[in-house]
C-alpha positions as CSV (number, residue, x, y, z in Angstrom):
1,M,97.7,110.8,119.7
2,S,100.2,109.5,117.2
3,E,101.5,111.9,114.5
4,Q,102.2,108.9,112.2
5,T,100.1,109.0,109.1
6,I,97.2,106.7,109.4
7,A,95.6,105.0,106.4
8,L,92.7,102.5,105.9
9,V,92.5,100.4,102.8
10,T,89.4,98.3,102.2
11,G,89.6,94.9,100.5
12,A,93.3,94.9,101.5
13,N,93.9,91.3,102.2
14,K,95.0,90.5,98.6
15,G,95.5,91.8,95.1
16,I,95.6,95.5,94.4
17,G,94.4,96.4,97.9
18,Y,97.3,94.5,99.5
19,E,99.8,96.2,97.3
20,I,98.3,99.6,98.1
21,A,98.7,98.8,101.8
22,A,102.2,97.6,101.3
23,G,103.1,100.7,99.3
24,L,101.7,103.1,101.9
25,G,103.3,101.1,104.6
26,A,106.7,101.4,102.9
27,L,106.3,105.2,103.4
28,G,106.3,104.6,107.2
29,W,102.6,104.9,107.5
30,S,100.4,102.9,109.8
31,V,98.0,101.0,107.6
32,G,94.7,99.4,108.5
33,V,94.0,96.3,106.5
34,G,90.2,96.3,106.0
35,A,88.8,92.9,105.1
36,R,85.8,90.7,106.0
37,D,87.6,87.4,106.0
38,E,89.4,87.1,109.3
39,E,91.9,84.4,108.3
40,R,92.9,86.2,105.1
41,R,93.0,89.6,106.9
42,E,95.3,88.4,109.6
43,A,97.5,86.6,107.2
44,A,97.9,89.8,105.2
45,V,98.7,91.8,108.4
46,A,101.3,89.2,109.3
47,K,102.9,89.3,105.9
48,L,103.0,93.1,105.9
49,R,104.5,93.2,109.4
50,A,107.1,90.8,108.3
51,A,108.0,93.2,105.6
52,G,108.4,96.0,108.2
53,V,105.0,97.7,107.7
54,D,103.1,99.0,110.7
55,A,99.9,97.1,109.7
56,F,96.8,96.4,111.8
57,G,93.7,94.4,111.0
58,V,90.3,96.1,110.6
59,P,87.3,93.7,110.5
60,L,85.2,95.3,107.8
61,D,82.4,94.2,105.4
62,V,81.5,97.3,103.3
63,T,77.9,95.9,102.9
64,D,77.4,95.6,106.6
65,A,76.8,99.0,108.3
66,A,77.5,97.5,111.8
67,T,81.1,96.5,110.8
68,V,81.7,99.8,109.2
69,T,80.7,101.6,112.3
70,A,82.9,99.3,114.4
71,A,85.8,99.9,112.0
72,A,85.5,103.7,112.6
73,S,85.5,103.2,116.3
74,L,88.6,100.9,116.1
75,I,90.5,103.6,114.2
76,E,89.4,106.3,116.5
77,E,90.5,104.4,119.5
78,R,93.9,103.5,117.9
79,A,94.8,106.9,116.4
80,G,92.0,109.5,117.0
81,R,91.9,110.4,113.3
82,L,92.3,109.1,109.8
83,D,94.6,110.7,107.2
84,V,93.9,108.5,104.1
85,L,91.0,106.3,103.1
86,V,91.3,104.0,100.0
87,N,88.0,102.5,99.0
88,N,89.3,99.4,97.2
89,A,86.8,96.6,98.0
90,A,84.8,95.5,95.0
91,I,83.2,92.5,93.3
92,T,82.4,91.8,89.6
93,G,79.2,89.8,90.3
94,G,80.2,87.1,87.9
95,M,79.8,86.8,84.1
96,P,78.0,86.9,81.7
97,Q,76.4,90.2,82.5
98,A,74.7,91.3,79.2
99,P,72.0,93.7,80.2
100,T,69.3,91.6,78.6
101,V,70.1,88.5,80.7
102,V,71.7,89.8,83.9
103,D,69.8,89.1,87.1
104,P,68.6,92.3,88.6
105,A,69.7,90.9,92.0
106,T,73.3,90.7,90.7
107,V,73.1,94.4,89.7
108,L,71.9,95.4,93.1
109,R,74.6,93.2,94.8
110,V,77.4,94.7,92.8
111,V,76.2,98.3,93.3
112,D,75.8,97.6,97.0
113,T,79.4,96.6,97.3
114,N,81.1,98.9,94.7
115,V,79.1,102.1,95.2
116,V,76.9,102.0,98.3
117,G,79.7,100.3,100.2
118,V,82.0,103.3,99.4
119,V,79.3,105.7,100.7
120,R,78.9,103.7,103.9
121,V,82.7,103.6,104.6
122,T,83.4,107.2,103.5
123,N,80.6,108.7,105.6
124,A,81.6,106.7,108.6
125,M,85.2,107.8,108.3
126,L,84.6,111.5,107.4
127,P,84.6,112.7,111.1
128,L,88.0,111.1,111.5
129,L,89.3,112.4,108.2
130,R,88.2,115.9,109.1
131,R,90.7,115.8,112.0
132,S,93.6,115.2,109.6
133,Q,95.8,118.1,108.4
134,S,95.9,116.7,104.8
135,P,93.1,114.1,104.4
136,R,92.8,112.1,101.2
137,I,90.2,109.7,99.8
138,V,90.9,107.5,96.9
139,N,88.1,105.5,95.2
140,M,89.3,102.6,93.1
141,S,87.3,102.9,89.9
142,S,88.1,101.4,86.5
143,S,88.6,102.6,82.9
144,V,85.9,100.1,81.9
145,G,83.4,102.5,83.4
146,S,84.4,105.3,81.1
147,L,81.4,106.2,79.0
148,T,83.5,107.9,76.5
149,R,85.7,104.9,75.9
150,Q,82.8,102.5,75.8
151,A,80.9,104.6,73.3
152,G,83.9,105.3,71.2
153,G,84.7,101.7,70.4
154,D,88.5,102.3,70.1
155,F,89.4,101.2,73.6
156,D,89.1,97.7,75.0
157,T,86.6,98.1,77.9
158,G,86.2,94.3,78.3
159,P,83.0,92.2,77.9
160,I,79.5,93.7,77.8
161,S,78.6,94.4,81.4
162,G,75.3,95.2,83.0
163,A,76.6,95.3,86.5
164,Y,80.3,95.8,87.0
165,A,81.2,98.4,84.4
166,P,78.1,100.6,85.2
167,S,79.0,100.3,88.9
168,K,82.3,101.9,88.2
169,S,80.7,104.6,86.2
170,F,78.4,105.2,89.2
171,L,81.3,105.3,91.6
172,T,83.2,107.8,89.5
173,A,80.0,110.0,89.4
174,M,79.7,109.7,93.1
175,T,83.3,110.7,93.6
176,V,82.6,113.9,91.7
177,Q,79.6,114.6,93.9
178,Y,81.7,114.2,97.0
179,A,84.3,116.5,95.7
180,R,81.6,119.1,95.0
181,E,80.3,118.9,98.5
182,L,83.7,118.9,100.1
183,S,85.1,121.7,97.9
184,D,85.3,124.1,100.9
185,T,87.4,121.6,103.0
186,N,91.0,120.3,102.8
187,I,89.8,116.8,101.8
188,L,90.9,115.7,98.3
189,I,88.9,112.9,96.8
190,N,89.7,111.3,93.5
191,A,89.0,108.1,91.5
192,A,91.9,105.8,90.5
193,C,91.9,103.5,87.5
194,P,94.5,100.7,88.0
195,G,94.3,99.2,84.5
196,F,93.8,95.5,83.6
197,V,95.5,93.9,86.6
198,A,95.8,90.2,87.1
199,T,93.7,89.5,90.2
200,D,91.1,87.1,91.5
201,L,88.5,89.6,90.2
202,N,89.3,88.6,86.6
203,G,90.6,85.1,87.0
204,H,94.2,86.5,86.8
205,R,93.8,87.3,83.1
206,G,95.1,90.8,83.5
207,V,98.3,92.0,82.0
208,R,99.5,94.2,84.8
209,T,100.7,93.2,88.2
210,P,98.9,94.2,91.4
211,E,101.9,96.3,92.3
212,Q,101.6,98.2,89.1
213,G,97.8,98.6,89.6
214,A,98.4,100.0,93.1
215,A,100.7,102.8,91.9
216,I,98.0,105.3,90.9
217,A,96.2,104.9,94.2
218,I,99.4,105.5,96.1
219,H,100.0,108.6,94.0
220,L,96.6,110.0,94.7
221,A,96.9,109.1,98.4
222,T,100.0,111.2,98.7
223,L,98.9,114.3,96.7
224,P,100.2,117.6,98.1
225,D,97.9,120.2,99.6
226,G,96.1,122.0,96.8
227,G,96.2,119.0,94.5
228,P,93.3,117.9,92.2
229,T,90.0,116.8,93.6
230,G,87.0,115.2,91.8
231,G,89.3,113.8,89.1
232,I,89.6,110.4,87.5
233,F,93.2,109.3,86.9
234,D,95.3,106.4,85.7
235,D,99.1,106.2,85.3
236,A,99.0,108.3,82.1
237,G,97.0,111.1,83.7
238,V,93.3,112.2,83.4
239,V,90.9,109.5,82.2
240,P,88.1,110.7,79.8
241,W,84.6,110.2,81.1
């Protein structure tokens, strides 16, 4: 089996996910580009390869258990293990999302992608991660999910949201629970907050570039052994929750 570091990034065909894949690939890693859209996935792989990255496509829809299982099989056949998993795939569910008017079906759809999707992928990849010497899991959360910041009123957490922001609060809480369960292993799992990045997710209204947003994920993906686990971080350090 290859000794090259193997990573999988979900939702990696564009935006922050693509830049995470590019950044990890620049380290000499082999990076799986997880995405459900075949055309966009293969275009991203081609672009990464043209930049010198050892990239490979991974058909993956985080809401579809069959594709998640198939993705794990693909990585096992290719490398026999997984060193780093970055759970980046997410949706907003569209706006407005005021709790009094949001469609409950929208809440379920957002949670299915942003939280349950992370559980599906993480659990499918755990057997492969356990074979790594220094496994890392990074869950892409958001500072808009910070209950402290939302309740404090002195931090811009965006529009009132009955689906997206709570899904990120939920994801962060799930990250902590994973860290508790895996505390007796060498797996480090943390949540990353990329900031307000200009992507399709927000109609490119963000003030940060996707490359800037990817930096915290790359940092957490490359933590040394004995590094933090169960934490929530942005570029400035620990995010209050």
